[in-house]
Structures are given as C-alpha cells and as structure tokens.
N, CA, C, O and CB atoms as a CASP TS submission, in Angstrom:
PFRMAT TS
TARGET T0000
AUTHOR 0000-0000-0000
METHOD Language model
MODEL 1
PARENT N/A
ATOM      1  N   MET     1       0.684  -1.081  -0.082  1.00  0.00           N
ATOM      2  CA  MET     1      -0.479  -0.106  -0.111  1.00  0.00           C
ATOM      3  C   MET     1       0.738   1.272  -0.309  1.00  0.00           C
ATOM      4  O   MET     1       1.838   1.168   0.233  1.00  0.00           O
ATOM      5  CB  MET     1      -1.708  -0.143   1.604  1.00  0.00           C
ATOM      6  N   THR     2       0.562   1.867  -0.704  1.00  0.00           N
ATOM      7  CA  THR     2       1.150   3.188  -0.375  1.00  0.00           C
ATOM      8  C   THR     2       0.656   4.392  -0.527  1.00  0.00           C
ATOM      9  O   THR     2      -0.507   4.246  -0.904  1.00  0.00           O
ATOM     10  CB  THR     2       2.099   3.329  -0.899  1.00  0.00           C
ATOM     11  N   ASP     3       1.061   6.119  -0.384  1.00  0.00           N
ATOM     12  CA  ASP     3       0.408   6.800   0.044  1.00  0.00           C
ATOM     13  C   ASP     3      -0.242   7.061  -1.495  1.00  0.00           C
ATOM     14  O   ASP     3       0.211   6.436  -2.454  1.00  0.00           O
ATOM     15  CB  ASP     3       1.065   7.793   0.960  1.00  0.00           C
ATOM     16  N   ALA     4      -1.402   8.089  -1.661  1.00  0.00           N
ATOM     17  CA  ALA     4      -1.713   8.595  -2.426  1.00  0.00           C
ATOM     18  C   ALA     4      -0.379   9.785  -3.124  1.00  0.00           C
ATOM     19  O   ALA     4       0.542  10.476  -2.688  1.00  0.00           O
ATOM     20  CB  ALA     4      -2.935   8.959  -1.875  1.00  0.00           C
ATOM     21  N   ASP     5      -0.974   9.474  -4.348  1.00  0.00           N
ATOM     22  CA  ASP     5       0.138  10.182  -5.413  1.00  0.00           C
ATOM     23  C   ASP     5       1.463  10.291  -5.158  1.00  0.00           C
ATOM     24  O   ASP     5       2.169  11.247  -5.477  1.00  0.00           O
ATOM     25  CB  ASP     5      -0.120  11.513  -5.681  1.00  0.00           C
ATOM     26  N   HIS     6       1.995   8.759  -4.256  1.00  0.00           N
ATOM     27  CA  HIS     6       3.547   8.542  -4.238  1.00  0.00           C
ATOM     28  C   HIS     6       3.517   6.893  -4.991  1.00  0.00           C
ATOM     29  O   HIS     6       3.103   5.809  -4.577  1.00  0.00           O
ATOM     30  CB  HIS     6       4.332   8.631  -2.325  1.00  0.00           C
ATOM     31  N   CYS     7       4.266   7.392  -6.467  1.00  0.00           N
ATOM     32  CA  CYS     7       3.858   5.951  -6.750  1.00  0.00           C
ATOM     33  C   CYS     7       5.501   5.605  -6.701  1.00  0.00           C
ATOM     34  O   CYS     7       5.863   4.567  -7.255  1.00  0.00           O
ATOM     35  CB  CYS     7       2.836   5.578  -8.400  1.00  0.00           C
ATOM     36  N   TYR     8       6.199   6.200  -6.244  1.00  0.00           N
ATOM     37  CA  TYR     8       7.753   5.409  -6.145  1.00  0.00           C
ATOM     38  C   TYR     8       7.953   4.447  -4.968  1.00  0.00           C
ATOM     39  O   TYR     8       8.855   3.609  -4.965  1.00  0.00           O
ATOM     40  CB  TYR     8       9.015   6.534  -5.947  1.00  0.00           C
ATOM     41  N   GLN     9       6.772   4.655  -3.623  1.00  0.00           N
ATOM     42  CA  GLN     9       6.935   4.203  -2.678  1.00  0.00           C
ATOM     43  C   GLN     9       6.434   2.287  -3.117  1.00  0.00           C
ATOM     44  O   GLN     9       6.794   1.310  -2.461  1.00  0.00           O
ATOM     45  CB  GLN     9       6.129   5.217  -1.588  1.00  0.00           C
ATOM     46  N   ASN    10       5.914   2.272  -3.858  1.00  0.00           N
ATOM     47  CA  ASN    10       6.105   0.995  -4.477  1.00  0.00           C
ATOM     48  C   ASN    10       6.531   0.383  -5.462  1.00  0.00           C
ATOM     49  O   ASN    10       6.066  -0.688  -5.852  1.00  0.00           O
ATOM     50  CB  ASN    10       5.471   0.645  -4.545  1.00  0.00           C
ATOM     51  N   ALA    11       7.855   1.243  -6.196  1.00  0.00           N
ATOM     52  CA  ALA    11       8.987   0.549  -6.451  1.00  0.00           C
ATOM     53  C   ALA    11       9.726   0.199  -5.562  1.00  0.00           C
ATOM     54  O   ALA    11      10.237  -0.921  -5.545  1.00  0.00           O
ATOM     55  CB  ALA    11       9.643   1.040  -7.145  1.00  0.00           C
ATOM     56  N   ILE    12       9.953   1.250  -4.498  1.00  0.00           N
ATOM     57  CA  ILE    12      11.088   0.692  -3.332  1.00  0.00           C
ATOM     58  C   ILE    12      10.593  -0.747  -2.957  1.00  0.00           C
ATOM     59  O   ILE    12      11.414  -1.663  -2.978  1.00  0.00           O
ATOM     60  CB  ILE    12      11.146   1.737  -1.761  1.00  0.00           C
ATOM     61  N   ALA    13       9.321  -0.983  -2.621  1.00  0.00           N
ATOM     62  CA  ALA    13       8.987  -1.891  -2.029  1.00  0.00           C
ATOM     63  C   ALA    13       9.258  -3.411  -2.695  1.00  0.00           C
ATOM     64  O   ALA    13       9.715  -4.424  -2.166  1.00  0.00           O
ATOM     65  CB  ALA    13       7.775  -1.550  -1.773  1.00  0.00           C
ATOM     66  N   GLU    14       8.811  -3.175  -4.008  1.00  0.00           N
ATOM     67  CA  GLU    14       8.964  -4.085  -5.343  1.00  0.00           C
ATOM     68  C   GLU    14      10.224  -4.634  -5.710  1.00  0.00           C
ATOM     69  O   GLU    14      10.318  -5.762  -6.193  1.00  0.00           O
ATOM     70  CB  GLU    14       8.602  -3.356  -6.523  1.00  0.00           C
ATOM     71  N   ARG    15      11.462  -3.687  -5.447  1.00  0.00           N
ATOM     72  CA  ARG    15      12.967  -3.644  -5.404  1.00  0.00           C
ATOM     73  C   ARG    15      13.387  -4.702  -4.277  1.00  0.00           C
ATOM     74  O   ARG    15      14.018  -5.740  -4.476  1.00  0.00           O
ATOM     75  CB  ARG    15      13.540  -2.070  -5.050  1.00  0.00           C
ATOM     76  N   VAL    16      12.957  -4.274  -3.183  1.00  0.00           N
ATOM     77  CA  VAL    16      13.298  -4.820  -1.992  1.00  0.00           C
ATOM     78  C   VAL    16      12.775  -6.632  -2.500  1.00  0.00           C
ATOM     79  O   VAL    16      13.555  -7.518  -2.848  1.00  0.00           O
ATOM     80  CB  VAL    16      12.357  -3.888  -0.514  1.00  0.00           C
ATOM     81  N   ASN    17      11.914  -6.695  -2.437  1.00  0.00           N
ATOM     82  CA  ASN    17      10.564  -7.825  -2.416  1.00  0.00           C
ATOM     83  C   ASN    17      11.726  -8.609  -3.476  1.00  0.00           C
ATOM     84  O   ASN    17      12.495  -9.507  -3.133  1.00  0.00           O
ATOM     85  CB  ASN    17       8.462  -7.224  -3.213  1.00  0.00           C
ATOM     86  N   GLY    18      11.644  -8.184  -4.424  1.00  0.00           N
ATOM     87  CA  GLY    18      13.116  -8.836  -5.605  1.00  0.00           C
ATOM     88  C   GLY    18      14.117  -9.737  -5.440  1.00  0.00           C
ATOM     89  O   GLY    18      14.421 -10.886  -5.760  1.00  0.00           O
ATOM     90  N   ILE    19      14.677  -8.440  -4.587  1.00  0.00           N
ATOM     91  CA  ILE    19      16.061  -8.986  -4.204  1.00  0.00           C
ATOM     92  C   ILE    19      15.946 -10.002  -2.986  1.00  0.00           C
ATOM     93  O   ILE    19      16.689 -10.978  -3.087  1.00  0.00           O
ATOM     94  CB  ILE    19      17.070  -7.739  -3.789  1.00  0.00           C
ATOM     95  N   LEU    20      15.207  -9.948  -1.939  1.00  0.00           N
ATOM     96  CA  LEU    20      14.429 -11.058  -1.109  1.00  0.00           C
ATOM     97  C   LEU    20      14.395 -12.470  -1.870  1.00  0.00           C
ATOM     98  O   LEU    20      14.725 -13.579  -1.449  1.00  0.00           O
ATOM     99  CB  LEU    20      12.830 -10.564  -0.844  1.00  0.00           C
ATOM    100  N   LYS    21      14.110 -12.252  -2.583  1.00  0.00           N
ATOM    101  CA  LYS    21      13.179 -13.132  -3.555  1.00  0.00           C
ATOM    102  C   LYS    21      14.752 -14.091  -4.728  1.00  0.00           C
ATOM    103  O   LYS    21      15.033 -15.283  -4.853  1.00  0.00           O
ATOM    104  CB  LYS    21      11.741 -11.588  -4.799  1.00  0.00           C
ATOM    105  N   ASP    22      15.293 -12.991  -5.251  1.00  0.00           N
ATOM    106  CA  ASP    22      16.624 -13.316  -6.017  1.00  0.00           C
ATOM    107  C   ASP    22      17.459 -13.666  -5.240  1.00  0.00           C
ATOM    108  O   ASP    22      18.082 -14.677  -5.565  1.00  0.00           O
ATOM    109  CB  ASP    22      17.232 -12.335  -6.758  1.00  0.00           C
ATOM    110  N   GLU    23      17.800 -13.035  -3.990  1.00  0.00           N
ATOM    111  CA  GLU    23      19.489 -13.502  -3.695  1.00  0.00           C
ATOM    112  C   GLU    23      18.979 -14.384  -2.739  1.00  0.00           C
ATOM    113  O   GLU    23      19.482 -15.507  -2.711  1.00  0.00           O
ATOM    114  CB  GLU    23      20.833 -12.262  -3.039  1.00  0.00           C
ATOM    115  N   PHE    24      18.046 -14.103  -1.913  1.00  0.00           N
ATOM    116  CA  PHE    24      17.806 -14.941  -0.546  1.00  0.00           C
ATOM    117  C   PHE    24      16.767 -16.532  -1.121  1.00  0.00           C
ATOM    118  O   PHE    24      16.728 -17.414  -0.263  1.00  0.00           O
ATOM    119  CB  PHE    24      16.684 -13.650   0.827  1.00  0.00           C
ATOM    120  N   ASN    25      16.226 -16.748  -2.075  1.00  0.00           N
ATOM    121  CA  ASN    25      15.491 -17.751  -2.185  1.00  0.00           C
ATOM    122  C   ASN    25      13.968 -17.725  -1.614  1.00  0.00           C
ATOM    123  O   ASN    25      13.166 -18.605  -1.302  1.00  0.00           O
ATOM    124  CB  ASN    25      16.229 -18.676  -1.654  1.00  0.00           C
ATOM    125  N   LEU    26      13.952 -16.652  -1.621  1.00  0.00           N
ATOM    126  CA  LEU    26      12.991 -16.589  -0.731  1.00  0.00           C
ATOM    127  C   LEU    26      11.045 -17.040  -1.500  1.00  0.00           C
ATOM    128  O   LEU    26      10.007 -16.983  -0.840  1.00  0.00           O
ATOM    129  CB  LEU    26      13.292 -14.870  -0.135  1.00  0.00           C
ATOM    130  N   ASP    27      11.154 -17.412  -2.884  1.00  0.00           N
ATOM    131  CA  ASP    27      10.443 -17.975  -3.430  1.00  0.00           C
ATOM    132  C   ASP    27      10.232 -18.803  -4.094  1.00  0.00           C
ATOM    133  O   ASP    27       9.802 -18.806  -5.247  1.00  0.00           O
ATOM    134  CB  ASP    27      10.199 -17.640  -3.655  1.00  0.00           C
ATOM    135  N   ALA    28      10.700 -20.130  -2.995  1.00  0.00           N
ATOM    136  CA  ALA    28      10.953 -21.078  -2.905  1.00  0.00           C
ATOM    137  C   ALA    28       9.886 -21.620  -1.887  1.00  0.00           C
ATOM    138  O   ALA    28       9.397 -20.938  -0.986  1.00  0.00           O
ATOM    139  CB  ALA    28      12.207 -21.117  -2.736  1.00  0.00           C
ATOM    140  N   VAL    29       9.497 -23.345  -2.229  1.00  0.00           N
ATOM    141  CA  VAL    29       8.084 -23.937  -1.481  1.00  0.00           C
ATOM    142  C   VAL    29       8.417 -23.942  -0.561  1.00  0.00           C
ATOM    143  O   VAL    29       9.611 -24.205  -0.703  1.00  0.00           O
ATOM    144  CB  VAL    29       7.416 -25.174  -1.673  1.00  0.00           C
ATOM    145  N   PHE    30       8.210 -23.819   0.560  1.00  0.00           N
ATOM    146  CA  PHE    30       8.621 -24.521   2.188  1.00  0.00           C
ATOM    147  C   PHE    30       7.873 -25.193   2.510  1.00  0.00           C
ATOM    148  O   PHE    30       6.740 -25.242   2.031  1.00  0.00           O
ATOM    149  CB  PHE    30       8.754 -23.769   3.404  1.00  0.00           C
ATOM    150  N   ARG    31       8.501 -26.215   3.823  1.00  0.00           N
ATOM    151  CA  ARG    31       7.965 -27.204   4.526  1.00  0.00           C
ATOM    152  C   ARG    31       6.433 -27.088   4.744  1.00  0.00           C
ATOM    153  O   ARG    31       5.506 -27.770   4.307  1.00  0.00           O
ATOM    154  CB  ARG    31       8.663 -27.271   5.727  1.00  0.00           C
ATOM    155  N   ASN    32       6.467 -25.916   5.630  1.00  0.00           N
ATOM    156  CA  ASN    32       6.060 -25.756   7.058  1.00  0.00           C
ATOM    157  C   ASN    32       6.153 -24.140   6.810  1.00  0.00           C
ATOM    158  O   ASN    32       7.059 -23.538   6.234  1.00  0.00           O
ATOM    159  CB  ASN    32       7.147 -26.557   8.394  1.00  0.00           C
ATOM    160  N   PHE    33       4.756 -23.507   7.511  1.00  0.00           N
ATOM    161  CA  PHE    33       5.223 -22.108   7.656  1.00  0.00           C
ATOM    162  C   PHE    33       6.794 -21.588   8.918  1.00  0.00           C
ATOM    163  O   PHE    33       7.626 -20.705   8.708  1.00  0.00           O
ATOM    164  CB  PHE    33       3.654 -21.384   8.197  1.00  0.00           C
ATOM    165  N   GLU    34       6.724 -22.237   9.768  1.00  0.00           N
ATOM    166  CA  GLU    34       7.468 -22.407  10.751  1.00  0.00           C
ATOM    167  C   GLU    34       9.068 -22.388  10.289  1.00  0.00           C
ATOM    168  O   GLU    34       9.992 -22.018  11.014  1.00  0.00           O
ATOM    169  CB  GLU    34       6.991 -23.632  11.391  1.00  0.00           C
ATOM    170  N   GLN    35       9.198 -22.912   8.793  1.00  0.00           N
ATOM    171  CA  GLN    35      10.592 -23.393   7.693  1.00  0.00           C
ATOM    172  C   GLN    35      10.589 -21.797   7.183  1.00  0.00           C
ATOM    173  O   GLN    35      11.494 -21.064   7.584  1.00  0.00           O
ATOM    174  CB  GLN    35      10.220 -24.946   6.049  1.00  0.00           C
ATOM    175  N   LEU    36       9.793 -21.395   6.495  1.00  0.00           N
ATOM    176  CA  LEU    36       9.581 -20.029   6.081  1.00  0.00           C
ATOM    177  C   LEU    36       9.595 -18.992   7.236  1.00  0.00           C
ATOM    178  O   LEU    36      10.649 -18.355   7.203  1.00  0.00           O
ATOM    179  CB  LEU    36       8.284 -19.953   5.361  1.00  0.00           C
ATOM    180  N   ARG    37       9.233 -18.824   7.683  1.00  0.00           N
ATOM    181  CA  ARG    37       9.855 -17.860   9.362  1.00  0.00           C
ATOM    182  C   ARG    37      11.420 -17.752   9.342  1.00  0.00           C
ATOM    183  O   ARG    37      12.036 -16.709   9.124  1.00  0.00           O
ATOM    184  CB  ARG    37       9.479 -18.909  11.166  1.00  0.00           C
ATOM    185  N   ALA    38      11.954 -18.929   9.591  1.00  0.00           N
ATOM    186  CA  ALA    38      13.011 -19.283   9.842  1.00  0.00           C
ATOM    187  C   ALA    38      13.947 -18.528   8.897  1.00  0.00           C
ATOM    188  O   ALA    38      14.787 -17.728   9.310  1.00  0.00           O
ATOM    189  CB  ALA    38      13.020 -20.612   9.837  1.00  0.00           C
ATOM    190  N   VAL    39      13.708 -18.903   7.255  1.00  0.00           N
ATOM    191  CA  VAL    39      14.301 -18.355   6.537  1.00  0.00           C
ATOM    192  C   VAL    39      14.039 -16.527   6.187  1.00  0.00           C
ATOM    193  O   VAL    39      14.874 -15.633   6.051  1.00  0.00           O
ATOM    194  CB  VAL    39      14.127 -19.263   5.603  1.00  0.00           C
ATOM    195  N   VAL    40      12.698 -16.495   6.132  1.00  0.00           N
ATOM    196  CA  VAL    40      12.565 -14.886   6.005  1.00  0.00           C
ATOM    197  C   VAL    40      13.401 -14.048   6.935  1.00  0.00           C
ATOM    198  O   VAL    40      14.189 -13.167   6.592  1.00  0.00           O
ATOM    199  CB  VAL    40      11.104 -14.435   6.279  1.00  0.00           C
ATOM    200  N   THR    41      13.089 -14.485   8.302  1.00  0.00           N
ATOM    201  CA  THR    41      13.889 -13.632   9.278  1.00  0.00           C
ATOM    202  C   THR    41      15.571 -13.693   9.052  1.00  0.00           C
ATOM    203  O   THR    41      16.182 -12.642   9.243  1.00  0.00           O
ATOM    204  CB  THR    41      13.511 -14.175  10.820  1.00  0.00           C
ATOM    205  N   HIS    42      16.369 -14.965   8.629  1.00  0.00           N
ATOM    206  CA  HIS    42      17.392 -15.086   8.382  1.00  0.00           C
ATOM    207  C   HIS    42      18.157 -14.322   7.156  1.00  0.00           C
ATOM    208  O   HIS    42      19.317 -13.932   7.025  1.00  0.00           O
ATOM    209  CB  HIS    42      17.364 -16.188   8.395  1.00  0.00           C
ATOM    210  N   ALA    43      16.886 -14.275   6.229  1.00  0.00           N
ATOM    211  CA  ALA    43      17.297 -13.581   5.216  1.00  0.00           C
ATOM    212  C   ALA    43      16.543 -11.405   5.273  1.00  0.00           C
ATOM    213  O   ALA    43      16.673 -10.475   4.477  1.00  0.00           O
ATOM    214  CB  ALA    43      16.629 -14.795   3.784  1.00  0.00           C
ATOM    215  N   VAL    44      16.154 -11.475   6.018  1.00  0.00           N
ATOM    216  CA  VAL    44      16.082 -10.196   6.298  1.00  0.00           C
ATOM    217  C   VAL    44      17.284  -9.473   7.501  1.00  0.00           C
ATOM    218  O   VAL    44      17.537  -8.277   7.645  1.00  0.00           O
ATOM    219  CB  VAL    44      14.610 -10.107   6.733  1.00  0.00           C
ATOM    220  N   LEU    45      17.783 -10.465   8.134  1.00  0.00           N
ATOM    221  CA  LEU    45      18.636  -9.770   9.269  1.00  0.00           C
ATOM    222  C   LEU    45      20.260 -10.218   7.984  1.00  0.00           C
ATOM    223  O   LEU    45      21.178  -9.416   8.154  1.00  0.00           O
ATOM    224  CB  LEU    45      18.467 -10.847  11.488  1.00  0.00           C
ATOM    225  N   ILE    46      20.430 -10.844   7.357  1.00  0.00           N
ATOM    226  CA  ILE    46      21.418 -10.179   6.999  1.00  0.00           C
ATOM    227  C   ILE    46      21.392  -9.592   5.764  1.00  0.00           C
ATOM    228  O   ILE    46      22.477  -9.501   5.190  1.00  0.00           O
ATOM    229  CB  ILE    46      22.349 -10.836   7.115  1.00  0.00           C
ATOM    230  N   TYR    47      19.820  -8.913   4.881  1.00  0.00           N
ATOM    231  CA  TYR    47      19.852  -7.672   3.907  1.00  0.00           C
ATOM    232  C   TYR    47      20.268  -6.314   5.344  1.00  0.00           C
ATOM    233  O   TYR    47      21.274  -5.631   5.155  1.00  0.00           O
ATOM    234  CB  TYR    47      17.835  -7.438   2.851  1.00  0.00           C
ATOM    235  N   ASN    48      19.845  -6.190   6.004  1.00  0.00           N
ATOM    236  CA  ASN    48      20.226  -5.222   6.996  1.00  0.00           C
ATOM    237  C   ASN    48      21.746  -5.169   8.210  1.00  0.00           C
ATOM    238  O   ASN    48      22.300  -4.387   8.983  1.00  0.00           O
ATOM    239  CB  ASN    48      18.968  -5.311   7.748  1.00  0.00           C
ATOM    240  N   THR    49      21.850  -6.404   7.756  1.00  0.00           N
ATOM    241  CA  THR    49      23.313  -6.680   8.736  1.00  0.00           C
ATOM    242  C   THR    49      24.423  -6.512   8.110  1.00  0.00           C
ATOM    243  O   THR    49      25.265  -5.705   8.503  1.00  0.00           O
ATOM    244  CB  THR    49      23.538  -8.094   9.309  1.00  0.00           C
ATOM    245  N   LYS    50      24.577  -7.274   7.023  1.00  0.00           N
ATOM    246  CA  LYS    50      25.544  -7.776   6.319  1.00  0.00           C
ATOM    247  C   LYS    50      26.066  -7.290   4.225  1.00  0.00           C
ATOM    248  O   LYS    50      27.084  -6.958   3.618  1.00  0.00           O
ATOM    249  CB  LYS    50      24.999  -9.291   6.623  1.00  0.00           C
ATOM    250  N   ARG    51      24.704  -7.537   3.925  1.00  0.00           N
ATOM    251  CA  ARG    51      24.579  -6.640   2.532  1.00  0.00           C
ATOM    252  C   ARG    51      24.892  -5.613   2.330  1.00  0.00           C
ATOM    253  O   ARG    51      23.944  -4.829   2.363  1.00  0.00           O
ATOM    254  CB  ARG    51      23.611  -6.417   2.087  1.00  0.00           C
ATOM    255  N   THR    52      26.127  -5.038   2.052  1.00  0.00           N
ATOM    256  CA  THR    52      26.217  -3.799   1.203  1.00  0.00           C
ATOM    257  C   THR    52      25.665  -2.936   0.331  1.00  0.00           C
ATOM    258  O   THR    52      26.435  -2.807  -0.621  1.00  0.00           O
ATOM    259  CB  THR    52      26.769  -3.881   0.749  1.00  0.00           C
ATOM    260  N   HIS    53      24.321  -2.033   0.160  1.00  0.00           N
ATOM    261  CA  HIS    53      24.019  -1.445  -0.842  1.00  0.00           C
ATOM    262  C   HIS    53      24.491  -0.015  -1.605  1.00  0.00           C
ATOM    263  O   HIS    53      24.894   0.976  -0.996  1.00  0.00           O
ATOM    264  CB  HIS    53      23.017  -1.474  -0.584  1.00  0.00           C
ATOM    265  N   TRP    54      24.354  -0.122  -3.077  1.00  0.00           N
ATOM    266  CA  TRP    54      25.164   0.730  -3.729  1.00  0.00           C
ATOM    267  C   TRP    54      24.871   2.083  -3.397  1.00  0.00           C
ATOM    268  O   TRP    54      25.682   2.961  -3.102  1.00  0.00           O
ATOM    269  CB  TRP    54      25.104   0.527  -5.065  1.00  0.00           C
ATOM    270  N   SER    55      23.204   2.194  -3.500  1.00  0.00           N
ATOM    271  CA  SER    55      22.921   3.964  -2.688  1.00  0.00           C
ATOM    272  C   SER    55      23.067   4.150  -1.446  1.00  0.00           C
ATOM    273  O   SER    55      22.704   5.199  -0.915  1.00  0.00           O
ATOM    274  CB  SER    55      21.490   4.595  -2.717  1.00  0.00           C
ATOM    275  N   LEU    56      23.742   2.948  -0.642  1.00  0.00           N
ATOM    276  CA  LEU    56      23.954   3.649   0.704  1.00  0.00           C
ATOM    277  C   LEU    56      25.816   3.917   0.796  1.00  0.00           C
ATOM    278  O   LEU    56      26.404   4.059   1.869  1.00  0.00           O
ATOM    279  CB  LEU    56      23.240   2.453   2.146  1.00  0.00           C
ATOM    280  N   GLY    57      26.188   3.929   0.052  1.00  0.00           N
ATOM    281  CA  GLY    57      27.679   4.131  -0.382  1.00  0.00           C
ATOM    282  C   GLY    57      28.065   3.116   0.110  1.00  0.00           C
ATOM    283  O   GLY    57      28.702   3.289   1.149  1.00  0.00           O
ATOM    284  N   LEU    58      27.898   1.730  -0.329  1.00  0.00           N
ATOM    285  CA  LEU    58      28.455  -0.101   0.222  1.00  0.00           C
ATOM    286  C   LEU    58      28.420  -0.056   1.760  1.00  0.00           C
ATOM    287  O   LEU    58      29.046  -0.730   2.578  1.00  0.00           O
ATOM    288  CB  LEU    58      30.446  -0.656  -0.273  1.00  0.00           C
ATOM    289  N   ARG    59      27.480   0.964   1.933  1.00  0.00           N
ATOM    290  CA  ARG    59      27.362   0.629   3.674  1.00  0.00           C
ATOM    291  C   ARG    59      26.184  -0.385   3.950  1.00  0.00           C
ATOM    292  O   ARG    59      25.574  -0.843   2.984  1.00  0.00           O
ATOM    293  CB  ARG    59      26.957   2.163   4.673  1.00  0.00           C
ATOM    294  N   THR    60      25.795  -0.804   5.415  1.00  0.00           N
ATOM    295  CA  THR    60      24.553  -1.584   5.211  1.00  0.00           C
ATOM    296  C   THR    60      23.571  -0.468   5.567  1.00  0.00           C
ATOM    297  O   THR    60      23.920   0.712   5.613  1.00  0.00           O
ATOM    298  CB  THR    60      24.408  -3.004   6.157  1.00  0.00           C
ATOM    299  N   PRO    61      21.812  -1.065   5.919  1.00  0.00           N
ATOM    300  CA  PRO    61      20.960  -0.275   6.377  1.00  0.00           C
ATOM    301  C   PRO    61      21.412   0.007   7.810  1.00  0.00           C
ATOM    302  O   PRO    61      21.239   1.165   8.192  1.00  0.00           O
ATOM    303  CB  PRO    61      19.647  -0.810   6.211  1.00  0.00           C
ATOM    304  N   MET    62      22.069  -1.027   8.834  1.00  0.00           N
ATOM    305  CA  MET    62      22.214  -1.014  10.102  1.00  0.00           C
ATOM    306  C   MET    62      23.267   0.151  10.243  1.00  0.00           C
ATOM    307  O   MET    62      23.293   1.100  11.026  1.00  0.00           O
ATOM    308  CB  MET    62      22.587  -2.402  10.656  1.00  0.00           C
ATOM    309  N   GLU    63      24.351  -0.322   8.969  1.00  0.00           N
ATOM    310  CA  GLU    63      25.691   0.997   9.672  1.00  0.00           C
ATOM    311  C   GLU    63      24.711   2.482   9.261  1.00  0.00           C
ATOM    312  O   GLU    63      25.007   3.339  10.094  1.00  0.00           O
ATOM    313  CB  GLU    63      27.905   1.023   8.380  1.00  0.00           C
ATOM    314  N   MET    64      24.077   2.812   8.653  1.00  0.00           N
ATOM    315  CA  MET    64      23.365   3.366   8.370  1.00  0.00           C
ATOM    316  C   MET    64      22.284   4.471   9.390  1.00  0.00           C
ATOM    317  O   MET    64      22.187   5.673   9.640  1.00  0.00           O
ATOM    318  CB  MET    64      23.034   2.481   7.768  1.00  0.00           C
ATOM    319  N   TYR    65      21.575   3.126   9.762  1.00  0.00           N
ATOM    320  CA  TYR    65      20.775   3.816  10.990  1.00  0.00           C
ATOM    321  C   TYR    65      21.618   4.057  12.338  1.00  0.00           C
ATOM    322  O   TYR    65      21.438   4.985  13.126  1.00  0.00           O
ATOM    323  CB  TYR    65      19.496   2.847  11.409  1.00  0.00           C
ATOM    324  N   GLU    66      22.432   3.184  12.428  1.00  0.00           N
ATOM    325  CA  GLU    66      23.512   3.944  13.602  1.00  0.00           C
ATOM    326  C   GLU    66      24.221   5.541  13.673  1.00  0.00           C
ATOM    327  O   GLU    66      24.406   6.283  14.637  1.00  0.00           O
ATOM    328  CB  GLU    66      24.804   3.072  13.539  1.00  0.00           C
ATOM    329  N   GLN    67      24.577   5.739  11.943  1.00  0.00           N
ATOM    330  CA  GLN    67      24.922   6.620  11.774  1.00  0.00           C
ATOM    331  C   GLN    67      23.637   8.194  11.764  1.00  0.00           C
ATOM    332  O   GLN    67      23.583   9.408  11.565  1.00  0.00           O
ATOM    333  CB  GLN    67      25.663   6.140  10.707  1.00  0.00           C
ATOM    334  N   ALA    68      23.243   7.618  11.943  1.00  0.00           N
ATOM    335  CA  ALA    68      21.804   8.656  11.987  1.00  0.00           C
ATOM    336  C   ALA    68      21.225   8.976  13.205  1.00  0.00           C
ATOM    337  O   ALA    68      20.683  10.068  13.376  1.00  0.00           O
ATOM    338  CB  ALA    68      20.570   8.066  11.271  1.00  0.00           C
ATOM    339  N   ALA    69      21.310   7.827  14.376  1.00  0.00           N
ATOM    340  CA  ALA    69      21.095   7.720  15.753  1.00  0.00           C
ATOM    341  C   ALA    69      21.786   9.070  16.501  1.00  0.00           C
ATOM    342  O   ALA    69      21.724   9.198  17.723  1.00  0.00           O
ATOM    343  CB  ALA    69      21.729   6.282  16.257  1.00  0.00           C
TER
END
C-alpha cells in the first residue's frame, strides 16, 4: 500500500521484494510456516546487517541507521 500520489514507494518495495526472492531464494516452496519464518528472518537479518548497498555508499542499512542515531 502506498500513500496517494507517491508511485515511487511501491517501486522501492518491489525492489526489496525482488532482492529477497532472487538473492535469498524466498520464492521457493517451503515445507511449513515455521521453515518459511526462519528463512525470512535470516534473509532480513542478512539484508540489514551484512549486505552492502550501492545506494548507501556500500554500507549496510544498519550502519546507516546507527550513523543517523
């Protein structure tokens, strides 16, 4: 869901979803909900703390958050 007249918000969400599917194989079929939850939790942890981002000057989102705090 996006705010009215903010079309770029959806583009950002779609980009993150694509990264999670492509790099972390989250479009796979999982045996059960617990397995899915564990894989998603791990992927988000890596995405935020280990994976560097070009748009952040090759820093992680956590590094940016800590810098802003």
